[in-house]
C-alpha positions in Angstrom: 81.6 74.0 105.1 81.7 70.5 106.4 81.9 69.0 103.3 84.8 71.3 101.6 86.7 70.5 104.6 86.0 66.9 103.8 87.3 67.0 100.3 90.9 68.8 100.9 92.9 65.8 102.0 91.5 63.7 99.0 92.4 66.6 96.9 95.8 66.8 98.4 96.7 63.2 98.2 95.4 63.3 94.4 98.3 66.4 93.8 100.8 64.4 95.2 100.4 61.4 93.4 100.5 63.4 90.2 103.5 65.3 90.7 105.3 62.1 91.9 104.4 60.7 88.3 105.3 63.6 86.3 108.6 65.1 87.5 110.3 61.6 86.4 108.9 61.9 83.2 109.7 65.5 82.9 113.5 64.5 83.3 113.3 61.7 80.6 112.3 64.2 78.1 115.1 66.9 79.0 117.4 64.0 78.7 116.0 62.8 75.5 116.1 66.3 74.4 119.9 66.9 75.4 120.8 63.5 73.1 118.8 65.0 70.1 121.1 68.4 70.4 124.2 66.4 69.4 123.2 65.6 66.2 121.6 69.0 65.1 123.3 70.6 62.1 123.3 74.4 62.5 124.5 75.0 58.8 122.7 77.4 56.8 122.2 74.8 54.1 120.0 71.8 54.5 120.9 68.7 55.7 122.2 66.3 53.1 119.4 63.7 54.3 120.0 59.9 54.3 122.0 59.6 51.5 125.7 59.9 52.5 128.8 59.4 50.5 130.4 56.0 51.1 132.9 53.9 49.7 132.9 50.1 49.6 135.6 47.6 51.3 136.9 47.5 48.1 136.7 50.7 46.8 139.3 52.5 45.0 140.4 54.6 47.9 141.3 51.2 50.0 143.0 49.9 47.1 145.4 52.7 46.6 149.0 52.2 48.5 151.6 54.6 49.5 152.6 56.6 46.5 150.8 54.4 44.3 149.0 57.9 42.7 145.8 55.4 41.3 143.3 57.5 40.4 140.1 57.9 42.1 136.3 58.1 40.4 135.2 61.8 40.5 131.8 60.7 39.2 128.6 60.6 41.0 127.2 57.6 39.3 130.6 55.6 41.0 129.8 57.1 44.6 126.1 56.2 44.6 127.1 52.8 43.3 130.0 52.5 46.1 127.1 53.5 48.8 124.7 50.9 47.4 126.7 48.1 48.1 127.1 45.9 51.2 124.6 44.6 53.8 121.6 46.7 55.3 123.1 45.9 58.8 126.3 47.7 58.0 124.5 51.1 57.9 122.1 50.4 61.0 125.1 49.6 62.8 127.1 52.6 61.6 124.1 55.0 62.8 123.9 53.2 66.0 127.8 53.7 66.7 127.1 57.5 65.4 124.5 58.0 68.2 126.3 56.0 71.0 129.7 58.8 69.6 128.7 61.9 68.8 131.2 63.8 66.6 133.0 66.5 68.8 131.4 70.2 68.8 134.2 72.7 67.1 137.0 73.8 69.1 136.1 76.6 71.5 137.6 79.9 69.9 138.3 80.9 73.8 141.3 78.3 73.9 144.3 80.5 75.2 146.9 81.4 72.6 150.4 80.8 72.9 153.0 83.3 74.4 154.9 83.6 71.3 153.7 87.2 70.3 154.3 87.0 66.6 152.3 83.7 66.0 149.3 85.3 68.8 149.3 88.6 66.3 148.4 86.3 63.4 145.4 84.7 64.9 142.5 86.7 63.7 138.7 85.6 64.3 137.7 82.6 62.6 135.3 82.9 59.4 136.8 84.6 56.3 140.1 85.8 55.1 143.5 86.7 57.0 146.6 88.0 55.3 149.4 86.0 57.1 152.8 87.6 57.6 155.6 85.9 56.0 153.6 84.1 53.5 154.4 80.4 53.2 156.4 80.7 56.4 153.8 82.4 58.6 151.1 80.6 57.3 152.7 77.2 58.6 153.2 79.0 61.7 149.6 79.8 62.1 149.1 75.8 61.1 151.1 74.9 63.8 149.2 76.6 65.9 146.1 75.4 64.8 147.0 71.9 65.4 148.9 72.3 68.9 145.3 74.0 70.0 143.2 71.0 68.6 145.7 68.1 70.5 145.4 70.2 73.6 141.6 69.3 73.4 141.7 65.9 71.9 143.1 63.2 69.8 143.5 64.8 65.9 143.2 63.6 62.4 144.9 66.5 59.5 144.1 65.9 56.3 146.5 68.0 53.5 145.1 68.6 50.3 147.6 69.6 47.4 146.6 71.3 44.3 148.6 69.3 41.6 148.8 72.3 38.9 152.2 73.3 37.7 151.8 77.0 39.5 151.7 75.1 42.6 155.4 73.6 42.5 157.2 76.4 44.3 154.7 76.6 47.1 154.2 72.7 47.4 158.0 72.8 47.6 158.3 75.6 50.1 155.8 73.8 52.4 157.2 70.4 52.2 160.5 71.8 53.3 158.9 72.9 56.5 156.8 70.1 57.0 159.2 67.8 59.1 159.9 71.1 61.2 156.0 71.7 61.7 155.5 68.3 63.0 158.9 68.5 65.3 157.6 71.9 66.5 154.4 70.2 67.6 156.3 67.6 69.6 158.3 70.2 71.4 155.3 71.6 72.6 153.6 68.6 73.9 152.5 64.7 73.3 151.4 64.3 69.5 150.6 60.7 70.1 147.2 61.3 69.2 148.0 63.0 66.1 147.5 61.3 62.7 148.1 62.9 58.8 147.0 62.0 55.8 147.4 63.5 52.2 145.9 63.9 49.0 146.7 65.7 45.9 144.1 66.7 43.4 143.5 68.4 39.7 141.3 67.3 37.2 141.4 64.0 39.6 141.9 62.9 43.3 144.5 60.9 44.4 145.9 59.3 47.7 149.6 59.9 48.8 148.6 57.2 51.4 146.1 54.7 52.0 145.5 55.6 55.6 146.6 58.4 58.1 149.9 57.7 59.6 151.6 59.0 62.8 154.9 59.4 61.5 154.7 62.5 58.8 158.1 61.6 57.5 156.7 59.2 55.4 154.8 62.1 53.2 157.9 63.9 52.6 159.2 62.7 49.5 155.4 61.7 48.2 154.6 65.2 48.2 157.9 66.8 47.3 157.2 64.5 43.8 153.5 65.0 43.4 153.2 64.6 39.7 151.9 67.7 38.0 148.3 67.8 36.9 148.8 69.3 33.0 144.5 69.3 32.7 144.1 72.8 34.0 141.4 71.8 36.1 141.1 71.9 39.7 138.3 69.9 41.4 139.2 71.0 44.9 135.7 70.4 46.3 135.6 66.9 44.8 138.8 66.3 46.7 137.6 67.5 49.8 134.1 65.8 49.9 135.7 62.4 49.1 138.6 62.8 51.9 136.0 63.7 54.2 133.5 60.9 53.5 136.6 58.5 53.6 137.9 59.4 56.9 134.8 60.5 58.4 134.7 57.5 60.9 138.5 57.6 61.6 138.9 55.3 64.9 135.8 56.3 66.1 135.8 53.8 68.6 138.7 55.0 70.2 136.6 58.2 71.2 136.3 61.6 69.8 138.6 63.3 67.3 139.1 66.5 66.0 139.4 66.6 62.3 141.2 69.7 60.8 141.5 70.1 56.4 144.0 72.0 55.0 143.8 73.0 51.1 147.2 74.3 49.4 145.9 76.0 46.4 146.3 79.3 44.2 143.1 78.8 42.6 139.1 79.0 43.2 138.5 75.5 42.0 136.5 74.6 39.1 133.7 72.3 40.7 132.7 75.3 43.8 129.3 75.8 41.6 128.3 72.2 41.7 129.4 71.2 44.9 130.0 74.1 47.4 126.7 73.8 49.2 127.0 69.9 49.6 130.4 69.9 51.1 129.7 72.5 53.6 126.7 70.3 55.0 129.2 67.1 54.8 132.1 69.0 56.5 129.7 70.6 59.5 128.1 66.7 59.9 131.4 65.3 60.7 133.1 68.2 62.6 135.5 69.0 59.4 137.2 72.5 60.1 138.7 73.3 56.8 141.7 75.9 56.3 143.3 77.2 52.7 146.9 78.2 52.0 145.9 80.4 49.0 146.1 83.4 47.3 144.0 86.8 47.6 141.1 86.9 44.9 141.4 90.1 42.2 139.2 92.8 43.3 135.7 92.4 41.3 137.6 89.9 39.1 137.4 86.1 38.1 141.0 86.0 36.6 144.2 86.4 38.5 147.9 86.0 37.2 151.1 83.8 38.3 154.2 84.2 37.0 155.7 81.5 34.8 159.2 80.9 34.2 159.7 78.7 31.0 162.6 76.4 30.4 164.8 79.2 28.5 164.8 81.4 31.1 161.8 83.7 29.7 159.1 84.8 32.1 155.5 86.0 32.0 152.5 86.3 33.6 149.7 83.9 32.9 145.8 83.8 33.7 144.6 81.4 36.6 141.1 81.2 37.8 141.1 83.0 41.1 138.1 84.6 41.9 136.3 87.1 42.6 135.8 87.5 46.1 131.7 87.8 45.7 129.2 85.3 44.6 128.2 87.8 42.6 129.6 90.6 40.1 129.2 93.6 41.9 131.7 96.2 39.9 131.5 96.8 35.8 134.5 95.9 33.8 135.4 99.2 32.3 138.8 100.4 30.8 140.8 103.0 32.2 140.2 106.3 30.3 143.9 106.8 30.6 145.0 103.5 29.0 145.0 99.9 29.9 142.5 97.1 29.8 140.5 96.2 32.7 142.0 92.7 32.5 145.3 93.7 33.5 144.0 95.1 37.0 145.4 93.3 39.7 143.9 95.3 42.6 143.6 93.1 45.8 140.5 92.1 46.9 142.1 91.7 50.4 139.7 88.3 50.9 140.2 84.9 49.3 137.6 83.9 46.6 134.0 83.6 47.5 133.5 79.9 47.2 136.5 78.5 49.3 136.2 81.6 52.0 132.7 80.6 52.4 133.9 77.0 53.0 136.4 78.1 55.8 133.8 80.5 57.4 130.8 77.9 57.3 132.9 75.2 59.2 135.0 77.5 61.8 138.5 77.5 59.6 140.4 80.3 58.0 141.4 81.4 54.5 145.1 82.1 55.2 146.5 84.5 52.1 149.9 83.7 51.5 150.6 85.6 48.4 148.8 88.7 47.5 148.1 90.5 43.8 151.1 92.1 42.8 148.8 95.2 42.2 147.4 97.9 44.7 146.8 96.5 48.3 144.7 97.8 50.9 144.3 98.4 55.1 142.6 95.3 56.1 141.4 97.3 59.0 139.4 99.6 56.5 138.2 96.4 54.3 136.7 94.7 57.2 133.7 97.1 57.0 133.4 95.7 53.5 133.5 92.2 53.9 131.8 90.0 51.2 128.5 88.2 51.9 129.1 84.6 52.6 125.8 83.7 52.6 124.8 80.8 50.4 124.2 81.6 46.6 120.1 81.5 46.8 119.7 83.3 49.8 121.8 86.3 48.4 120.1 85.6 45.1 116.8 86.0 46.5 117.6 89.3 48.3 119.0 90.7 45.3 116.3 90.3 43.2 114.4 92.1 45.7 116.2 95.3 46.0 116.1 97.5 42.2 119.5 98.6 43.0 121.2 95.5 43.6 119.4 93.8 40.9 120.5 96.4 38.4 124.0 96.7 39.4 124.5 92.5 39.1 122.3 92.8 35.7 124.8 95.4 34.4 128.2 94.0 35.6 126.9 90.6 34.1 126.6 92.7 30.9 130.1 93.5 31.3 131.6 90.0 31.8 131.4 88.9 28.1 134.6 89.7 27.4 134.1 92.9 25.1 136.7 95.1 25.2 135.7 98.9 25.2 138.1 100.7 22.8 139.5 103.8 23.6 138.5 106.3 20.5 141.2 107.7 17.9 142.6 111.3 18.9 144.8 112.3 16.4 143.7 113.1 12.6 145.4 114.0 9.1 144.1 117.5 7.8 146.2 117.4 4.8 142.9 119.0 3.2 139.4 118.9 4.2 138.6 115.8 2.4 141.1 113.8 4.2 140.1 114.9 7.7 136.7 114.1 6.9 137.2 110.7 5.9 139.0 110.0 9.1 136.5 111.8 11.2 134.0 109.0 9.9 136.2 106.0 10.3 136.8 107.5 14.1 132.9 107.7 14.5 131.9 104.0 13.5 133.2 102.0 16.4 132.7 104.8 19.1 129.2 104.6 17.9 129.3 100.8 18.8 130.8 101.4 22.3 128.5 104.1 22.5 125.3 102.0 22.1 126.7 99.5 24.5 127.3 101.8 27.3 124.1 103.5 26.7 122.4 100.1 27.4 124.2 99.6 30.4 123.4 103.2 31.7 119.6 102.2 31.3 120.1 99.0 33.1 121.8 101.1 35.9 119.4 103.9 35.7 116.5 101.6 36.9 118.2 101.0 40.4 118.8 104.7 41.1 115.8 105.6 42.8 116.1 103.1 45.3 119.9 103.9 45.8 119.3 105.3 49.1 118.0 102.0 50.8 121.3 100.2 50.5 122.5 99.5 53.9 125.9 97.8 53.1 129.0 99.9 52.7 130.0 97.4 50.1 127.1 97.8 47.9 126.9 101.6 48.3 130.5 102.0 47.4 130.1 99.6 44.3 126.6 101.5 42.9 128.2 104.8 43.4 131.2 104.1 41.4 129.7 101.9 38.8 126.9 104.6 38.0 129.4 107.5 38.4 132.2 105.8 35.8 129.3 104.7 33.6 128.1 108.4 33.3 131.9 109.6 33.0 132.1 107.3 29.9 128.7 108.4 28.5 129.7 111.7 28.8 133.2 111.0 27.0 132.1 109.1 24.1 128.8 111.3 23.3 130.8 114.1 23.5 133.4 112.8 21.3 131.0 111.9 18.7 129.5 115.2 18.7 132.7 117.2 18.7 133.6 115.2 15.9 130.4 115.6 13.9 130.8 119.4 14.5 134.0 119.2 12.8 133.1 117.4 9.7 130.1 119.9 8.9 132.4 122.8 9.5 136.0 121.9 9.5 138.1 124.4 11.2 140.7 126.5 9.7 144.6 126.3 11.1 145.6 129.2 13.0 149.3 128.2 11.6 149.2 127.2 8.0 152.1 125.2 8.5 149.9 122.8 10.5 148.4 119.5 9.2 147.1 117.5 12.1 144.2 117.8 14.4 144.0 116.4 18.1 141.0 116.1 20.1 142.0 116.0 23.6 140.4 116.4 27.1 139.0 119.7 28.7 137.8 120.8 31.7 135.2 122.6 29.9 132.2 121.1 28.2 131.3 123.2 24.8 127.6 123.1 25.2 127.4 124.5 21.6 128.6 122.1 20.3 128.0 118.8 22.3 124.6 119.9 23.8 123.2 120.5 27.7 122.4 116.9 28.2 126.4 116.1 28.1 127.3 118.6 30.5 124.3 117.5 33.1 125.6 114.0 33.0 129.0 115.3 33.7 127.7 117.0 36.6 126.2 113.8 37.9 128.9 111.7 36.9 131.6 114.0 39.2 128.7 113.7 42.3 128.6 109.9 42.1 132.6 109.8 41.9 133.0 112.3 44.6 130.7 110.6 47.0 132.8 107.6 46.5 136.0 109.3 47.4 134.6 111.0 50.5 132.4 107.9 52.1 134.9 105.2 51.1 138.1 106.4 51.8 141.0 103.9 51.5 139.1 101.6 49.5 139.7 100.3 46.1 136.3 101.8 45.0 137.7 105.1 45.9 140.9 104.6 44.2 139.0 103.8 41.0 136.7 106.8 41.3 140.2 109.0 42.2 141.6 107.6 38.8 138.7 108.5 37.0 138.2 111.8 38.1 141.7 112.4 37.2 140.8 112.8 33.3 138.6 115.6 32.2 134.8 114.8 31.0 134.9 117.6 27.8 136.9 118.0 24.6 138.8 120.6 22.8 140.8 120.8 19.2 144.4 121.0 19.3 146.2 121.9 15.9 149.8 121.1 15.2 152.2 120.3 12.4 153.6 116.5 11.8 157.0 116.3 9.8 156.7 113.9 6.8 159.6 112.4 5.7 160.2 113.0 1.9 157.3 115.6 1.8 156.7 118.9 3.0 152.6 119.1 3.0 150.6 121.5 4.5 146.6 121.7 4.7 146.0 122.2 0.8 147.7 118.9 -0.6 146.0 117.5 -3.6 144.5 114.2 -3.4 147.2 112.4 -5.5 149.7 114.0 -3.3 148.0 112.6 -0.2 147.8 108.9 -1.7 151.6 109.0 -2.7 152.2 110.1 1.0 149.8 107.4 2.8 151.4 104.6 0.3 154.8 105.7 1.6 153.5 105.5 5.2 152.0 102.0 4.7 155.6 100.7 3.0 157.4 102.2 5.6 155.2 100.6 8.7 155.7 96.9 6.9 159.4 97.8 6.8 159.2 98.2 10.5 157.2 95.4 11.2 159.7 93.0 9.2 162.7 94.2 10.7 161.2 93.8 14.4 162.7 90.3 16.1 159.9 87.5 16.4 159.4 86.0 19.9 160.3 82.2 19.7 156.9 80.3 19.9 156.5 78.7 23.1 153.8 76.4 24.6 151.5 78.2 27.5 151.1 75.6 30.5 147.4 75.1 31.6 147.7 76.1 34.9 
């Protein structure tokens, strides 16, 4: 007992000494951990690594003066060459400066909103798309609010990137007219001494409107109004973002922290998205740049959208532009509407911006502002919120799709329909001056239908592979897309297969007119399916089509998928023959005309058709712009 008692004081002294040494070391480690967190990149993508885009002191960026319009190199070679020039000490000093003055964190979403009720209503949760009331005017109000919020926190650098394509003429002019008013409002709301603005235009090449950001925005009014139109039809928007951020990433760092806001004005998705999206996202997040886009809504499930173009002679037409789609992978089959019309002419609003630009906004804490929606059907944003596109990186989505048979089958089938092939609607009216004429026409009508049916059958087999795993689809968007695709494909399979079988049956046993005066047959949609003529399999697939399409309508009301399903069900899946009489000018042939009489009749019809074509006024040739 005595020995243990004697050792206790020595143990206590040893414990006290160790604690005295460990506690200060613990605070040192905590401090180091806090410092490391300042430079952490929270993007879903990998960090850019040691290679950063830098411009030499004599780069083209620095040589461009106010309104000079000198082009900037877009090649990766020139970028890397510019980064390699200069002493190593400069790069080391820059790294030290970055550690001393770390980038500001993103502006908190909890900053109080202004009292203006209309402006407050426009402000939604950051991340995806927001249809702005009032178009450009509403977008500029929203931008004013975002800049004001930023200035209340700290000094702010605003970068404007204008699409220089011809289709943006009106939008650029409209924004320019409100430019001065926006900055005047900012001044009325508070001090703007810490606000600097830079303007860039882009098309195939990137151009600086000014060498450096300025305080007085009036310097930009006229240069922006007179931006030279880029007629290349190429919009390298991500290149413009990358080069702008790289040029001004260290803007006045010696003066303290800066917020950086970048506003893109465009009506297309950009031609360099696939090559540069992830790199640009990582660059923006590294230097705390929040990106906003004032753009157009994507066309639902389609890459091509349309803008209205007015020629010098006053003639107007819609010209195709690259506006979407809203998703990274195709999720819908490009099939024709059975009642007529080409899938390319569909202008259903996706209620979201194109994938790449919207993802850029979402990752950087900005917002895609929809200043102009499509001229087609539009849907309630509250309903469409449950069908938000997936804005994760393409590689992440691709890996997930590959593991899910239903998703993989849908994407494969959708890609097969993007090749530009039109699924023509079949011929429905046939001359029947005699049986030989009827058989000839039926045979000619079957040939193109056989080709189309083969393509439809290929698509059906691909989609059928994913049907078993359909119950495992959790996302509303994927369930709606898969059911609609399979339902529409089954409906088309039923119609084309049934059509072909009905024509084959008529060829084998031509029907007799109930009225001897009739001379034509018409094949028309029917609610009933004649199993005796087309077989039970056609009836079975028709029932499956109705089941899938009805499920889309019931489970996804108020969405584009439900609308397309309803449209599909408006047209019957079966066929029936109808007889009628068509008067022929100069000849009164029944259904027993001789081959010689028929030949004269067809020749007369051809001559009449040629005369009508020659008499039709010819439209003047116009040079379509590349937008």
